[in-house]
C-alpha positions in Angstrom: 11.4 -10.3 101.9 11.0 -6.8 100.7 13.4 -7.3 97.7 11.7 -10.6 96.8 8.5 -11.7 95.2 6.7 -15.0 95.0 5.0 -16.5 92.0 2.5 -19.3 92.8 1.6 -21.8 90.1 -1.3 -24.1 90.9 -2.6 -27.1 89.0 -4.4 -30.3 89.8 -1.4 -31.7 91.5 -1.2 -28.8 93.8 0.6 -25.5 94.1 4.2 -24.5 93.6 5.8 -21.3 94.9 8.6 -19.5 93.2 10.4 -16.6 94.9 12.4 -13.9 93.0 14.1 -11.0 94.2 13.5 -7.4 93.0 16.3 -7.3 90.5 15.1 -10.3 88.7 11.7 -8.8 88.7 13.0 -5.6 87.0 14.9 -7.7 84.5 11.9 -9.7 83.7 9.9 -6.5 83.2 12.5 -5.0 81.0 12.8 -8.3 79.1 9.1 -8.4 78.6 9.1 -4.7 77.5 12.0 -5.4 75.1 10.2 -8.4 73.6 7.1 -6.2 73.2 9.0 -3.4 71.6 10.8 -5.9 69.4 7.5 -7.4 68.4 5.9 -4.0 67.9 8.9 -2.8 65.9 9.0 -6.0 63.9 5.3 -5.6 63.2 5.9 -2.0 62.1 8.7 -3.0 59.9 6.6 -5.8 58.5 3.7 -3.4 57.9 6.1 -0.9 56.2 7.7 -3.6 54.1 4.2 -4.8 53.1 3.3 -1.2 52.2 6.5 -0.9 50.2 5.8 -4.2 48.6 2.3 -3.0 47.6 3.8 0.2 46.2 6.5 -1.7 44.3 3.9 -4.1 43.0 1.7 -1.2 41.9 4.7 0.5 40.1 5.5 -2.9 38.6 2.0 -3.3 37.3 2.1 0.3 36.0 5.4 -0.3 34.3 4.2 -3.6 32.9 1.0 -1.9 31.6 3.2 0.8 30.1 5.5 -1.7 28.6 2.6 -3.7 27.2 1.1 -0.5 25.8 4.4 0.5 24.2 4.8 -3.0 22.9 1.4 -3.0 21.4 2.0 0.5 19.8 5.4 -0.8 18.5 3.6 -3.8 17.0 1.1 -1.5 15.3 3.9 0.8 14.1 5.8 -2.3 12.8 2.7 -3.5 11.1 2.2 -0.1 9.5 5.8 0.1 8.5 5.6 -3.4 7.1 2.5 -2.6 5.2 4.1 0.7 3.9 7.2 -1.3 3.0 5.1 -3.8 1.0 3.3 -0.9 -0.7 6.5 0.9 -1.5 8.0 -2.3 -2.7 5.0 -2.9 -4.9 5.2 0.7 -6.3 9.0 0.2 -6.8 8.4 -3.1 -8.7 5.7 -1.4 -10.8 7.9 1.5 -11.5 10.8 -0.9 -12.4 8.5 -2.8 -14.7 7.3 0.5 -16.3 10.9 1.7 -16.7 11.8 -1.7 -18.2 8.8 -1.5 -20.5 9.5 2.1 -21.5 13.2 1.2 -22.1 12.1 -1.7 -24.3 9.5 0.5 -26.0 12.2 3.2 -26.6 14.6 0.6 -28.0 11.7 -0.6 -30.3 11.1 3.0 -31.4 14.8 3.5 -32.0 15.0 0.4 -34.1 11.8 1.3 -35.9 13.0 4.8 -36.9 16.6 3.6 -37.5 18.3 5.4 -34.6 21.2 3.6 -33.0 20.5 3.2 -29.3 23.0 4.8 -27.0 22.3 3.4 -23.5 24.9 5.8 -22.0 22.7 8.8 -22.8 20.0 9.8 -20.3 16.5 8.5 -21.2 15.3 12.1 -21.7 18.0 12.7 -24.3 17.2 9.4 -26.1 13.5 10.3 -26.1 14.3 13.8 -27.5 16.3 12.2 -30.3 13.5 9.8 -31.0 11.0 12.6 -31.1 13.0 14.7 -33.4 13.9 11.8 -35.7 10.3 10.7 -35.7 9.1 14.2 -36.4 11.5 14.5 -39.3 10.3 11.2 -40.8 6.7 12.1 -40.1 7.0 15.4 -41.9 8.5 13.5 -44.9 5.7 11.0 -44.8 3.0 13.7 -44.7 4.5 15.9 -47.4 5.8 13.3 -49.9 3.3 10.8 -51.4 3.1 7.4 -49.7 0.5 4.7 -49.1 -2.4 3.6 -51.3 -4.7 6.2 -52.9 -7.8 4.1 -52.3 -9.7 3.6 -49.1 -10.7 0.0 -50.0 -7.9 -2.0 -51.7 -9.3 -4.5 -54.1 -6.3 -5.3 -56.1 -4.3 -3.8 -59.0 -5.5 -4.2 -62.6 -2.5 -2.6 -64.3 1.0 -1.8 -63.1 3.6 0.8 -64.1 5.3 0.0 -67.4 4.7 -1.2 -70.9 1.3 -2.8 -71.6 -1.5 -3.2 -74.2 -4.1 -0.6 -73.6 -7.4 -2.3 -72.7 -9.5 0.1 -74.8 -7.3 1.1 -77.8 -5.5 -2.3 -78.0 -2.2 -0.5 -78.7 1.1 -1.1 -76.9 2.0 1.9 -74.8 3.8 2.9 -71.6 1.5 3.0 -68.6 2.7 5.8 -66.4 0.9 4.9 -63.3 -1.0 2.1 -61.4 -4.6 1.2 -62.0 -6.5 0.1 -58.8 -9.6 -2.0 -59.1 -12.8 -0.8 -57.3 -16.4 -0.1 -57.4 -18.1 3.1 -58.5 -18.3 5.3 -55.4 -15.4 3.7 -53.5 -13.3 6.4 -51.7 -10.2 8.0 -53.2 -7.8 9.6 -50.7 -4.8 12.0 -50.9 -1.5 10.3 -50.4 0.2 13.4 -49.0 -0.6 17.0 -47.9 -0.9 19.3 -50.9 -2.8 21.9 -52.9 -5.4 21.0 -55.6 -3.7 22.1 -58.8 -6.5 20.8 -61.0 -10.0 19.3 -60.3 -12.3 18.8 -63.3 -13.1 16.8 -66.4 -10.0 16.4 -68.6 -11.1 15.2 -72.0 -7.7 15.5 -73.8 -5.8 13.1 -71.5 -8.6 10.5 -71.5 -8.6 10.5 -67.7 -12.1 11.9 -67.4 -12.7 13.4 -64.0 -9.2 14.2 -62.9 -7.5 15.6 -59.8 -3.9 16.7 -59.7 -2.3 17.5 -56.3 0.8 19.7 -55.9 2.9 18.6 -53.0 6.0 20.1 -51.4 9.5 19.7 -52.8 8.4 19.1 -56.5 6.1 16.1 -56.1 2.8 15.7 -57.8 0.1 13.0 -57.8 -2.6 12.4 -60.3 -6.0 10.6 -59.8 -8.0 9.8 -62.9 -11.3 8.3 -64.1 -13.2 9.3 -61.0 -17.0 9.3 -60.8 -17.1 12.2 -58.4 -14.8 15.0 -57.3 -15.0 16.2 -53.7 -12.4 19.0 -53.9 -12.0 22.1 -55.9 -8.9 23.8 -57.5 -6.9 25.8 -55.0 -8.1 23.9 -51.9 -5.5 22.5 -49.5 -5.9 18.8 -48.6 -4.3 16.6 -46.0 -2.9 13.2 -46.3 -5.7 10.6 -46.0 -8.4 13.1 -46.8 -11.1 11.8 -49.1 -10.9 13.8 -52.4 -13.2 11.8 -54.7 -14.8 8.5 -55.7 -13.7 5.7 -58.1 -15.5 5.7 -61.4 -15.0 4.9 -65.1 -15.0 8.3 -66.8 -12.8 9.2 -69.8 -11.0 6.5 -71.8 -11.8 3.6 -69.5 -12.9 -0.1 -69.8 -14.4 -0.2 -66.3 -14.5 1.2 -62.8 -10.9 1.8 -61.5 -8.6 4.6 -60.3 -5.5 5.6 -62.3 -2.8 6.9 -60.0 0.5 8.6 -60.9 3.4 10.0 -59.0 5.8 12.5 -60.5 8.8 14.5 -59.4 9.7 17.7 -61.2 7.6 16.7 -64.3 9.2 13.2 -64.4 6.9 10.2 -64.0 8.0 7.8 -61.3 6.9 4.2 -60.5 4.3 4.7 -57.7 4.9 1.2 -56.3 7.8 2.2 -54.0 5.8 5.2 -52.7 2.8 3.0 -52.1 5.0 0.6 -50.0 6.8 3.4 -48.2 6.1 3.7 -44.5 7.9 4.4 -41.2 8.9 0.7 -40.7 10.8 0.7 -44.0 11.6 4.4 -44.2 15.1 4.2 -45.7 14.2 1.6 -48.4 12.8 4.2 -50.8 16.1 6.0 -50.9 17.6 3.1 -52.8 14.5 2.1 -54.7 13.7 5.4 -56.3 16.6 7.0 -58.2 16.7 10.6 -59.5 15.3 12.2 -56.4 17.7 14.2 -54.3 16.7 12.5 -51.0 19.7 13.9 -49.2 18.9 17.5 -49.8 15.2 16.9 -49.1 16.1 15.3 -45.7 18.4 18.2 -44.8 15.6 20.6 -45.6 13.2 18.8 -43.3 15.9 18.6 -40.6 16.3 22.4 -40.8 12.5 22.8 -40.4 12.6 20.5 -37.4 15.5 22.5 -35.9 13.6 25.7 -36.3 10.6 24.2 -34.6 12.8 22.9 -31.8 14.4 26.4 -31.4 11.0 28.0 -31.2 9.8 25.5 -28.6 13.0 26.1 -26.6 12.4 29.9 -26.6 8.8 29.4 -25.5 10.0 27.2 -22.6 12.5 29.9 -21.5 9.7 32.5 -21.4 
């Protein structure tokens, strides 16, 4: 009986006895211990797995937050890049429109001054050609008479050519153009020049008279004025007011008598009055007896000298 043990189980129906030997007893104890250890180990593993799960979840949340933060930053960067792209595209479109406008403007200037466009040349060279050509023509238009000599155009009373003189009644050749006007209306110089004469000229019948000496052999004459605003020897610029319309001398009423001459030869002022940048070349065929070619070459030489001086200044 020493190697046995008895287990008694009692209930309402009575008691039951179960006897086991010592080996079974030890096995049961070991089994129970094994189950306990297994349960404890399982609980420990479950706790460790739970802790690892918490850590993994924490890292996942951190990674997710970092991803969302980077995603938000990337969205902001994308928005900034998109905005910058739109801005740059807008600037590019504006620049393209400006370039197109400048190119059209340059072509218009080339057509205006009579330069044949060469689209193979860089824009800078085309602009330089336009500048030089424009400068040449501008010099010509400042030094050679052109445009009307009156500030307020009110019509022409007598043109260049044969006519019956309104005062003497005799047929004679009229060597200029008579412009209608009122006493006191402005008279302007039609080109840069020096005042060769300013005073009352009784012998010619032009009364108060101004004669301007321009470059390259040209002269202009302004007669019958009521008032002279310049003196002999003074230098005047194109468009400068030099006097006022009047009716002095042999005159039938207020007007300006205007003449253009080249090397003492009277020319019809009409082509010079109509001469401007837009029809620059027309005068060369309308006015004969003037060496336009040599005059143009002289102006070109002056422009080349100016260009050379500017180039030397840029080098310094």
